C-alpha positions as CSV (number, residue, x, y, z in Angstrom):
1,M,0.5,241.5,18.9
2,P,3.7,240.4,20.5
3,N,5.9,238.0,17.9
4,L,6.0,235.3,19.6
5,S,7.9,233.6,16.7
6,R,11.6,233.8,18.9
7,P,10.5,232.5,21.8
8,L,8.9,229.5,20.3
9,P,11.7,227.7,19.1
10,I,13.8,228.4,22.5
11,L,10.5,226.9,24.2
12,I,10.6,223.6,22.0
13,A,14.2,223.2,22.7
14,L,13.2,223.6,26.2
15,A,10.8,220.8,26.4
16,T,12.5,218.4,24.0
17,A,15.5,218.7,26.5
18,F,13.6,217.4,29.7
19,I,11.8,214.8,27.8
20,A,14.1,213.1,25.4
21,P,16.3,211.5,28.6
22,G,13.1,210.1,29.5
23,L,12.2,208.8,26.3
24,L,16.3,207.3,25.7
25,A,15.8,205.6,29.5
26,Q,12.6,203.7,28.4
27,P,12.9,199.8,28.7
28,D,12.7,198.2,25.3
29,D,9.0,196.4,25.9
30,A,7.9,200.4,25.9
31,N,9.4,200.7,22.3
32,T,7.6,197.5,21.5
33,T,3.8,198.3,20.0
34,A,1.4,195.3,18.5
35,G,2.4,195.0,14.8
36,S,5.9,196.3,15.4
37,D,8.9,194.2,14.3
38,S,11.2,195.1,17.0
39,Q,11.8,192.2,19.9
40,P,13.0,192.7,23.7
41,D,16.7,191.0,24.1
42,A,16.3,187.4,24.7
43,Q,19.2,187.4,27.5
44,D,17.2,190.1,28.8
45,S,13.8,188.3,29.1
46,Q,15.8,185.1,30.7
47,T,16.5,184.8,34.8
48,P,19.8,184.0,35.6
49,Y,20.3,180.9,37.7
50,P,22.2,181.6,41.2
51,S,25.7,180.6,41.0
52,I,25.5,177.6,43.6
53,L,23.5,174.5,43.3
54,L,21.3,174.0,46.3
55,V,18.2,171.4,47.5
56,E,15.3,174.0,48.0
57,P,14.4,172.7,51.0
58,E,11.0,173.4,51.4
59,K,10.4,170.4,49.0
60,H,10.8,167.8,51.2
61,P,12.5,164.5,49.5
62,T,10.2,160.6,50.4
63,V,12.9,158.4,52.0
64,S,12.1,154.2,51.1
65,L,14.0,151.7,52.5
66,S,13.0,148.1,51.9
67,W,13.8,144.2,51.8
68,H,12.4,141.3,52.3
69,S,11.7,139.0,55.3
70,R,11.3,134.7,54.7
71,S,8.2,135.0,56.8
72,R,6.9,138.2,55.6
73,G,7.7,139.0,52.4
74,L,8.3,142.2,51.1
75,V,9.0,145.1,54.2
76,R,8.4,148.8,52.9
77,Y,9.5,151.8,55.3
78,A,9.1,155.2,53.5
79,A,8.5,158.6,55.2
80,E,8.7,162.1,53.8
81,L,11.6,163.5,55.6
82,P,13.0,167.0,55.7
83,Y,16.6,167.9,55.1
84,N,18.2,167.7,58.9
85,I,21.4,166.6,60.9
86,D,21.7,163.0,62.1
87,A,20.6,163.8,65.3
88,L,17.2,164.6,64.8
89,R,16.4,161.2,62.5
90,V,12.6,160.1,62.8
91,H,11.6,156.6,63.8
92,L,10.5,154.6,60.5
93,D,9.3,151.0,62.1
94,D,11.2,147.8,63.7
95,N,14.6,148.7,64.7
96,V,15.6,151.5,61.6
97,E,15.5,155.6,62.2
98,A,16.2,157.9,59.1
99,F,17.2,161.1,58.0
100,A,17.7,163.3,55.3
101,A,20.3,165.9,54.8
102,V,22.9,167.7,52.2
103,G,26.2,167.1,52.3
104,G,27.9,163.7,52.6
105,T,31.3,161.4,52.7
106,R,32.3,162.8,49.2
107,I,32.4,166.9,51.1
108,S,34.0,165.4,53.9
109,K,36.4,163.6,51.7
110,A,37.3,167.0,49.8
111,A,35.7,164.6,46.8
112,G,33.0,167.2,45.9
113,H,32.3,168.9,42.8
114,P,32.7,172.7,42.5
115,Q,29.5,172.8,40.5
116,G,27.5,170.3,42.0
117,S,25.2,169.4,45.1
118,V,25.6,166.3,47.1
119,V,21.9,164.8,49.0
120,K,22.2,162.0,51.4
121,A,19.7,159.7,53.1
122,G,21.1,157.6,56.4
123,F,19.5,155.1,58.4
124,Y,20.3,154.5,62.3
125,K,19.7,151.5,64.8
126,N,17.0,151.9,66.9
127,D,18.3,149.2,69.6
128,P,22.5,149.2,68.1
129,G,22.7,145.2,69.8
130,A,19.3,144.2,67.6
131,P,20.0,143.2,64.0
132,W,19.5,145.7,61.3
133,F,16.7,143.4,59.5
134,S,15.2,140.1,61.7
135,D,14.3,137.3,59.3
136,I,16.2,138.8,56.2
137,D,16.1,136.7,53.4
138,T,19.5,137.7,51.4
139,S,18.8,136.4,48.6
140,M,16.7,139.5,47.8
141,P,18.5,142.5,47.7
142,I,17.8,145.9,49.6
143,T,16.4,148.6,48.2
144,I,16.5,152.3,49.3
145,T,14.6,155.6,47.1
146,V,15.4,158.9,47.4
147,R,12.5,160.5,45.5
148,G,11.0,164.6,44.7
149,V,14.7,166.3,45.7
150,R,14.2,169.6,44.0
151,F,17.0,172.1,43.0
152,N,17.3,175.4,42.7
153,Q,18.2,175.4,38.6
154,P,18.6,172.5,35.8
155,V,21.0,169.3,37.2
156,D,22.7,166.7,35.2
157,L,22.5,163.4,36.7
158,H,25.3,161.1,37.2
159,T,25.2,157.7,38.8
160,D,28.8,157.3,39.3
161,T,29.1,159.7,41.8
162,A,27.1,157.1,44.4
163,L,28.2,156.1,47.3
164,L,27.3,153.9,50.5
165,H,29.0,154.8,53.8
166,A,28.8,152.2,56.4
167,K,30.2,153.2,60.5
168,Y,31.1,150.7,62.5
169,A,31.1,151.6,66.5
170,P,34.8,151.2,68.1
171,E,33.8,148.8,71.0
172,D,32.4,146.3,68.4
173,L,35.1,146.4,66.3
174,E,37.3,145.8,69.5
175,S,35.3,142.7,70.5
176,C,35.9,141.3,67.0
177,G,39.7,141.8,66.7
178,L,39.4,144.7,64.3
179,P,41.9,147.2,63.9
180,G,40.8,150.9,64.5
181,D,40.5,151.8,60.7
182,A,38.3,149.7,60.3
183,R,35.4,151.6,61.9
184,E,34.4,152.6,58.1
185,C,33.2,150.9,54.7
186,F,32.4,152.7,51.3
187,A,31.2,150.7,48.1
188,T,31.2,153.5,45.1
189,G,29.1,153.3,41.8
190,S,32.8,154.3,40.1
191,L,35.1,151.5,38.9
192,T,38.3,154.2,39.3
193,E,37.1,156.8,41.7
194,N,38.7,156.6,45.0
195,L,37.4,159.6,46.7
196,N,40.8,161.7,45.9
197,R,42.5,159.3,47.6
198,R,40.7,159.4,50.7
199,V,40.0,155.6,50.8
200,R,41.7,152.8,50.5
201,P,40.3,150.2,47.6
202,G,40.2,146.6,49.1
203,I,40.9,147.4,52.6
204,D,37.8,149.7,52.9
205,T,36.2,150.3,50.2
206,T,35.0,148.3,47.1
207,L,35.1,149.7,43.5
208,G,32.6,150.0,41.3
209,A,30.5,147.9,43.8
210,L,27.1,149.7,42.9
211,A,27.9,149.9,38.9
212,S,26.6,147.8,36.6
213,A,30.2,145.3,37.0
214,G,29.2,145.0,41.0
215,D,26.6,143.1,43.3
216,G,24.9,146.3,43.6
217,S,23.2,149.2,41.2
218,V,21.9,152.8,41.0
219,T,19.2,154.0,38.8
220,A,18.2,158.0,38.3
221,T,15.5,159.5,36.9
222,Q,14.2,163.0,36.5
223,D,10.6,164.0,36.4
224,S,9.2,166.2,33.9
225,D,8.9,169.0,36.5
226,G,12.0,168.5,37.4
227,L,12.4,166.5,40.4
228,V,15.1,163.8,41.2
229,N,14.4,160.7,41.8
230,Y,17.4,157.8,43.4
231,T,17.3,154.3,43.7
232,F,20.4,152.3,45.0
233,T,20.1,148.2,45.2
234,F,22.5,146.3,47.1
235,P,22.9,142.6,48.7
236,Y,22.9,142.4,52.4
237,A,26.5,141.0,52.1
238,M,27.5,144.4,51.5
239,L,27.1,145.8,55.1
240,R,29.9,143.2,55.9
241,N,32.8,145.1,57.5
242,L,35.3,144.3,54.2
243,Q,38.3,143.3,57.4
244,D,36.1,141.1,58.8
245,P,38.3,138.0,59.2
246,W,35.2,135.6,59.0
247,F,34.1,135.6,55.4
248,S,30.3,134.4,56.3
249,T,27.8,136.7,55.0
250,L,24.4,134.9,56.8
251,P,22.9,136.9,59.3
252,G,24.1,136.7,62.6
253,T,27.6,136.0,61.8
254,F,29.2,138.7,61.1
255,L,29.3,142.6,62.3
256,E,26.9,144.9,61.5
257,P,27.4,148.6,61.3
258,Y,25.1,150.8,63.7
259,H,25.0,153.0,60.8
260,F,25.1,153.6,57.0
261,H,23.9,156.1,54.4
262,V,23.6,156.5,50.6
263,E,24.5,159.4,48.9
264,F,24.7,160.6,45.1
265,Q,25.8,163.9,44.1
266,V,24.2,166.4,40.6
267,L,26.1,169.1,38.8
268,K,24.7,171.9,37.4
269,A,23.1,171.2,33.8
270,G,26.2,171.2,31.3
271,A,28.8,171.1,33.8
272,E,31.7,168.4,33.2
273,P,32.6,165.9,35.6
274,L,36.1,166.3,37.2
275,D,38.5,163.7,35.6
276,W,39.9,162.4,39.2
277,V,42.2,160.0,37.5
278,Q,44.3,162.9,35.7
279,L,43.5,165.1,38.7
280,N,45.8,162.0,40.4
281,R,48.6,162.4,37.8
282,N,48.8,166.1,38.0
283,N,49.3,165.4,41.9
284,D,51.6,162.9,41.1
285,A,53.4,165.1,38.8
286,L,53.6,168.2,41.2
287,R,54.4,166.3,44.2
288,E,57.6,164.5,42.3
289,R,58.9,168.0,40.9
290,L,58.6,169.5,44.4
291,E,60.5,166.8,46.2
292,R,63.3,166.9,43.6
293,E,63.6,170.7,44.0
294,G,63.9,170.1,47.4
295,S,61.1,172.6,48.2
296,F,57.6,174.0,48.0
297,S,59.3,176.8,45.9
298,V,56.2,178.8,43.9
299,P,58.1,180.3,40.6
300,G,59.3,184.2,41.6
301,T,58.9,183.6,45.0
302,V,61.1,182.0,47.8
303,Y,59.4,179.6,50.1
304,P,60.2,180.0,53.2
305,P,60.9,183.5,53.0
306,E,64.5,184.5,54.1
307,A,64.3,186.6,57.5
308,P,66.8,188.8,58.2
309,E,69.4,188.5,60.4
310,D,68.1,190.8,63.4
311,F,64.5,189.3,63.1
312,Q,63.0,188.3,66.2
313,P,59.5,186.9,66.6
314,K,57.1,188.6,68.9
315,D,56.9,186.2,71.9
316,A,60.5,184.9,71.4
317,P,62.5,185.5,74.7
318,P,65.1,187.9,75.1
319,P,68.6,186.9,73.6
320,E,70.7,185.6,76.3
321,D,73.8,187.9,76.8
322,N,76.7,185.8,76.5
323,A,79.1,188.1,76.3
324,E,82.3,188.8,78.6
325,P,81.9,191.7,81.2
326,E,84.3,194.4,80.0
327,E,87.5,195.1,82.5
328,T,87.9,198.7,83.5
329,E,91.0,200.0,84.8
330,T,90.8,201.3,88.1
């Protein structure tokens, strides 16, 4: 018989060399058997959340607008609205058209949070010449709800980010003798935030009007399945332009906006809100230092950069030759 004692160890070694890498590459779960004490890594078992906070567009929010009529009592409009642009708004009832959208005034004013998401519900007049709410009882508030907003990850709710934004037609401003910069008015849920200094408190903005200290209010809730709901309540008089010289708030005695919307911002779970008071102080200190230095220089650089003496821009006209012609001897 041939002697197999020498090739056998070699065959075992070769088989181990081919099989071992596959065994080493098996996931931890493959090595976990019933009764084993080994457990998979907890971090591997969790699905990471997206880096950007977004709404889930497949889940349409329900937007409602309610007010009180002196003759009809409570009037309420409601509709499930897809996220869309205001040009694709839908007719609710009476003189009201509505839309839901992502983004809003906070974004356009560069006052959004990098880890936040803004949702708004807006309304337009179907007939610009007719009142918003016929026969309204001004002793009762206007209420707007935005319910069933789903995000792509857990969020924290912040009612102080709430806004009410009203827009007025330029021709209406002119007919009432109002300046062109009166075309927008704002009411905020914060007593201190001024939207990155893009609004003018007391002129076009009422700070804290939607806070507990103001005439309006904002409440926010989150269902067990993560759906977010916001409720805005404010008096009809809050739609009056702050620069209107007539101080009456009775229906028909002041200029109504042709459009208004409410909005709110949520943050990723655990994200810290921005301290706008401190950010404004930092900006002021930086501006003062740059003005004191007389330039916008950055340490280690020179601004504006010093160009070489013979530098000419590409589009610059050729230099004029003002040199006297040299005399030649004849």
